[in-house]
N, C-alpha and C positions, 0 to 999 in steps of 0.2 A: 433395584428393579431394572430389568433389561430394557434398553431404549427401543421404542417402537419405530419401525421403518415406514416411510410413506409409500403409497401405492406406486407412485412414479419410480421411486428407487427400487422397489421390489420388481416391477416390470423390467426396469433397465438391468438390474443385477441378474434376474432370471434369464432374460434374453442374452445378456453377455455370457453367462455361464453356458447356456445351451449352444450359443454360437461358437464359443471357445471349444467345447467338447466336440461339436460337429466338425469344426475346422481342423482340430487336432487329429480326429479320427480320419477325416478325408485326407489330410496332409500325410498322415502316417501310412495309410493304405496306398495312396498314390506313390509316395516315395519308395515304399517297400517294393511295390510292383515294378516301378521304373528301375529300381536298383537290380531287382531280380532279372528283369528283361534285358537290361543293358549288360548284366553279367553273362546271361545266356548268349546274347549276341557276341559278346567279347570272347566267350569260350568257343563258340562256333568258328569265329574268325581265326582265333588262335589255333584251333585244331586244323582248320583248313590250310592255314599258312604252313603249319608243321607237316601236314600230310603232303602238301605240294613240295616242300623242301625234301622230305624223305623220299618222295616219289622221284624227284630229280636225281638225288644221290643214287638211289637203287637203279634207276635207268642207266646212269653212268657206269655203275659197277657191273650191271648186267651186260653192258656193251663190251666191257673189258673181258668179262667171263666168256661171253660169246666168241670174242676174238681168240681167247685162249683155247676154247673148245674147237674152234675152226682149225687152228694151228695143229692141235692134237690130232684131229681127224685127218689132216693132210699128211702128217708125218707117220701115221700109223703103218701105212703100207710102203713107206720109203726105207731104202737102205741108206740111212743118214751118213754112215761112215764112207760109203762108196760115192756119195754125191754131196760132198761138203760145200763146194762152191754153189751148186744148184740150190741147196737148202738155204745157204746164206742169202742168195739173191731173193729167194721166196720170202724170207723173213724181212728183208729190206723192203720188198714191195708192200708187205703188210704195214710196215711203219709209215710208208708214204701215204697209205690210205687212212691210217689212224694217227693223226698228228699228235695226239696226246701220249702215244707210246714213244719212249726214248730208246730202250734196248730190249732185244729178245734173245735169250740164250738157252741152250740145251746142255745139261750136264749128265754124266753117267752116274751110276750108283756109288762110285768112289769119290764123287765130287769134282772130277776133272771135266773141264770145258770140252764139249764135243764140237759145237757150232754156234756162231753168233751172227747177228745181222751185219756185223762188220767183218769183212773178209780178212783172213790172216790175223785174226785177233790173237794176242799173246795168250799162251796157255796158262791157266791158273787153277788152283784147287779151292773148292768151296765146301769141303766136307764138314767144317766146323761152323759154317754160317747158320744163323737161326732160321732163315727161310728154308734152307736146305734140310735141316733136321726136322722142321715142322712138316714138310712135305713127305719125308720118309716115314715119319710117325703117323701122320694122318693122310692117307693116300687117296681118300675119296672126295676131299673138298679142296677148294682153292684157299690158300693161306695168305692172308693179308698181313703185312708187317707194318711196324710203326713208321710213319713218314719221316724222312730225313731231308736235310738241305745240302745241296751241292751247287756251288757257284751261284748262290742266290736263288736257286730254283728248288721248290719243294717237290720231292719225289717219293714214290711209294712202290714197294716191291710186292708182286703177286707171284706165288709159286704154286706148282701143281705136279703131282706124280703122274708121269705119262708113259705110254708104251709106243714103241716104234719098231721098224724093221719087221713088219707083219706080226707084231705082238711078241716077237722073240726076245726083244731087249727092252729094258725100262730105264728111265732116268727122271730128271726133274726139269721142268720147263720154268724158266724165270723170265718174268715180264716186268720191266721198270717203266712206270708211267709218271707223267707230270701231275702233281697235285694242284696245279693252278686252277684246273677246272672246278675243283671243290671250292676253292676260294671265290671264284667268279660266281658260283651259284649262291654263295652267302651274300655277296654284294647286291644281288638282284632282289633280296628280301629286305623289307623295311621293318626292322625289329625294334626300333625306338632306341632312346639313349640307354646305354648299358645292355641292350639286347644283343645276344650273340648265339652262336652255335658251338657246341662242344661234342666231340666224339670220344668215347672211352672204350677200352677193351674189356675182356672178362675179368681182368684183375684191377679194374678201376684206374688204370693208367690212362693218361690223356693221350689220345691218338692225334687229335687236332682240336684247336679252339680258335674262334675268331675274336675272342674278347681282347680288349686292349687294357693297358694300365689305367686308362681314364675311367673304365667301367667300375673299377674298385672291387670287383668280385674276386674273392680269394679262392684258391684251389680247394681249401678245406671246406668252405661253404658249399662250393659246387659239388664236391664229392658227397657231402651230407644230403644234398638234394637228390642225387642219383641213388643213394642208399635208401632214402625214404620213398622214392617214386620208381618202382621197378619198370612199369609200363603204364602210360596214361597221362592225364592232365592234373596238375595241382597248382596251388597258389603258394607263393613264398615271398618273403620280404628280405631283400638283400641291400644292405647299406641304405636303409630308409626308402628303397625303391620297391614298389609293388610289381612283382613279376608273375607272369603266367608261364609255367614250365610244362612242355610236352616231351615225354620220353618215349622213344620207340627203338626197335631193333632193326638194323639194316639187314635186309635179306642177303643170304649167301655169305654172311660174315658173322663174326662173334662180337661185333661192335654194337654199342648202343649210342644213339644220337639224342642229345638234349637240346631243344630249341627254347631259348630264354627270350621272352617277349615282354617289353616294358608295358605295364598295365596302368601307369600313372594317368594316362589320358582318360581312362574310365573314371578315375577318382575326380579328375577335373570336371568331367561332364556331370558326375553326381553332385559335386559341390555347386556347380552352376544351377542345376535343376533345383537343388535344395533352397538356395538363396532366392532364386526367381519365384518359386512357389511360395516361400515364406513372405516375400515382399508383397505379392499379389494378395495373399490371405490377410496380411496386416492391413493393407489398404482397404480391402473389402470390409473387414471388421470395423475399421474407423468410420467409414461412411454408413455402415449398418447401425452403429451405435448412435451416430448423429440422427439418423432417421427415427430410430425407436425412442430417442430422447425427446424428439419433437412430439411423437405420438403419445408417449407416456404423460407428457405435460398437458396435452390436450385432453387426455382422459382424466387426469387428476384435477384439473382446474375447476370443473363444475362440482366435483366432490369436495374440494377445498372450500368452495363457496357454501355448500351445504354444511360443512363442518363449522364454518364461521357463524352461520345462522344459529346452529345448535349451541355454540359457545355463548352467543348473545343471550339465548334463552336461559342457559345455565346461570348466567350472572344476575338474572332477575331475582329480586328478593321474594316475590310471590309468583307462583306458577300461573301463567296465562297461555291460553292456546294461541299459537302464531303459525299461520300457514306459510309454507315455503313453496315457491313456484320457480323452478329452474328449467329452462328450455335447452335441453342438451340431448345426449345420446339416449336411446330407448331405455337402457338399464338405469341411467342416472335419473331420467324422468320417472321411471317406476319407483326408484328409491325415494325420490322427492314425494311422490304420492303416498308411499308407505309411511314416510315420516309424518305426513299430515294425519294419516289414519292412526298412527301410534300416539300422536298428541291427543286425539279424541279418546283413544282407549285409556291413556293415562288419566285423563279427567274422569272417565267412568270408573276406573279402578280406585281412584282416590275417594270418590263418592261411596264406592262399595266398602272400602276400608273403614270409613266412618260408621257405616251401618254395621259392619261386622264387629267393630269395637263396642258398639252399643249392645249387640247380641252377646258379646263376650261378658259384658257386665251383668246382663240379665242371667246368663247361664251360671256365672259364679254366684250370683245372689240366690238363684234357685238351689244350687248345690248347698250353700250355707243354710238356707231355710230348711232344707231336707235334714240337716244335721240337728237342727233345733226344733224339729217337728214336734208340735205340742203332744201328738199322740205318743211319740217315742218318749218324751219327757214324762208324760202322765204314767205310762206303763212302768217306767223305771222308778218313779217315785212311789207308785203303788207297790212295787216289789220291795222297796225299802221299808214302807210301813208294815207290810206283811212280815218281813224278817224281824222287825222290832217287836211286833206282837208275839211272835214265836220265840222271843228272847234270843234271836240269832244276831246279837249285837255286833260281833266282830265282822260277820259277813255284810251286815248293813253298813258298818263304817267303811269297809272296803269298797262297797258299791258307791257310797257317797263320795269317797275320795276319787274313785275312778270317774264318776260323773263330773266332778269339779274339774279334774284334769282334762277331760274330754272337751268340755265347753271352753276352757281357757285356751287349749290348743286350737280349737275350731276358730276362735276369734283371732288368735295370733297377732294381736295389736293391729288388725286391719291389713296385714301383709298377705299377698297371694303367693309369694315365693318363700319357702322355708327350707331348712336343712332336712336331709333325708332322715336323720335320727329323730327329729320332731315329728315327721310324718309317720314314722314307725311307732312312736309313743302314742300318737293320736289313734292309730289303728289298734294298738294293743289295748288301750283303755276301752275302745268301742267293743272289741271282741270279749273283753272281760265282763263288761256290763251285760252283753247278750248271753254269755255263757251262764252267768248267775241267774238271769231271768229264765233261761231254759233249763235250769237245774242240772247243769253240767251234762247236757245232752251231747256234747262234742268236746274233743280235745283240740289243742292248737299249739303251734310252734312258730317261732320267729327266728330268722337268721339274716345277718347283713354283714358284708365285708367291711372291715375296719377302714380300708382305704377310701371308701366312698361315703362314710357316715356324715361328713361335713359338706358333701356336695349338695348344691341347691336343687330343689325340685318344685314342681307345682303342687299346691295344697289340694287335699281331698282326692288323692289318687287311689289309695289302698282301701279306704273305708267303703266306697260303693262296691268294690270287688268282693270284699268280705261279706257285705250285706247280701250280694247276689248269691254267694255260696251258701249262706245260712237259709235264705228263704226259698231258693230254687234247688239246692243240692241236698241239704241236710234236714230241713224242717220236719218232714214226715218220715224220716228214716227210723226204722225200728231199733237197730243196734246203734252203738255210739259212733258218731262221725269224727272226722279229723280235718282240720284246716291247717295248711302249711303256707306261711308267708315268707318269701325269700326276696332279698334285694342283692344283686350281684352284677358283675360287669364282664364283658368280653372285650375283644380288641377295639370294637367301635361303639358299643352301646352300653348304657346302664339299664338293667332289666328288673322290673317290678313284677313278681310272680305270686299269684294266689291260687292254691290247688286245694281241691276237696275230694273226698272219696264217696261222693253222692251218686245219684242215679245216672248222671251223664246225659249226653244228647246225641241224637243222630246227626249225620253230616248235613242233612237237609235243613235241620233247625239252625245249625251254625251258619249255613249259607244265607238263610233268611235273616239272621241277625246282622250279618255283614250288609245285606241289601238295605235293611232298615236304617243302619248307621248312615248310609250315604243318601238316603231319601229325605230331601229337605221338606217335603210336604207332610211327613209323619211326625207327630209330636206325642211321644209316649213316655213322658216322665223324665227324670233326671238321673237315671241309672247308668248303664253301660254307654248308651248313646250320648249322654251328657259328657261323659269322660272323653269319648271319641271326638266330639265336636270341640271340646276345650283343647285337646291335643292338636287338632288341626289349626285352631286359631293361634295357639301359642307357637307351635313348632313347624307346622306345615308337613313337608315330606321327611323331616328329620325325626318324626315319631310315628309309631304304628302300634295297633292293638292286634294281638293274635289269640285266637280261641282254639284250644285243643281239648277234645273230649272223646271218650269212648263209652258206649252204653253199658251201664252197670259197673263201670270202673271209676268214673269220676271226671272232673273237669279242671282244666288249668287255663287261666287267663293271664297273658303276659302283656306288659306295656314296655316297649323298647323306645328309649329316648337317646338320640345320638349324644356322644360326649361333646360334640362341637356345638350343640344347641345353646342358644343364648337365653339366659334367665334375666329378664329385666322387669322391674315394677312398672305398672302403668302410671 
């Protein structure tokens, strides 16, 4: 048997469970919202940093392009060949204004140097240089080459196909600028440990990267990030470091820039929030449990006092009314009052049980008296004498045997509970006697399932039902009647059924019989009502009587007794 829990423990467990569910839900929702918000803020900050870096680079590149366009516009109407020194001085003035420019040179279409910012520059040919070929092949754009290092200085070459001498001649303008400005822009951005900036060309070759060996970021991993993120923001994990990566295209170039920002700080913030919230929730739950433990004990204490009083009454050898007075909460006081009322009701019920037991004895005695009714005995004996006078000795003997068995089973050695097979034999003898008396005015049949023949039942169940069928269903019938007696079982009940093909009853008559069964003020013999009352006394709600009838079709009366019903002798 499962152990019962106390009210205090139930209250405490219930509160603890509800509090845990509430705190878990609150904690989960809060943590998820915080994590989402902090992630959104981090993404916005990351995108803003990347946008600013890209903007700085593009502004720097646009400045160089503007300078290139300015030079191109200035030499368009010049006869460069006729004014070499003047053009060289002009280019030198441009460099003085733009400190990031190292050299400016103009080449013809054969790759020969025409003019440079340095006067009397040694002639050389650049027809096979990559920057020269790129400008010849793609004449509409500025071509940016891969940075290179010269004397410890990072430099980058920008070339453009240009026209000069009033658009009569064409060539390639070459500008070499210092890449240090790019590096300085990176230093101004706080990208965290391992954070860096990388620029790649259209072939995924690295143009520039600010990463160091300490960052531990491999070129293969970085290339994989660029492959997976064409343009936009993504998250990645590099060497156990959470990174926010923003990839964008630098305007006027074919380069893509990737800004790698260390996002571990977000994880630290999330962990701090998690543990702080968890600690506060645990502390709250601890004090809440203490509070409700005190409350539950205060609630349970008066109930435990009431339980102790009831236990004392239970130990008494004889029942005595004892009032309980507990001054406590409204509900407990009401419970105490109800307990006192229950004690009085129990006393009344015990008195009523004694009376009902007496009535039961009277009812059984009346039923037994009905079976040995002198009138029934006289009529049966008169029929025997008549058969003997008519020399119907075999029928007379059969009637005598049936009468003897009938009375022997009626007495049943004083027992009220008998096997079903004995009850059927008793009913069979009764119907045999009646059939002989009425000169075979009806036929009959009996059936009983073998599994229940030895099951116990209350005595005198079937005989009053058969008697009711004879006297009220078949007695005045012109043609031959039939009575069918069945005892069978379903999943819950054992069913005793007596059916006849008599005149039947209207529903109004059936309802009237049910009403008379339950009316204690009506005393109308020991027939169906007697059986109904005995069923209530013995079995209560575990037994019921059902009447089914159709006019001119017949009547069936069933008695249902639960298989769980207890059969005990008084």
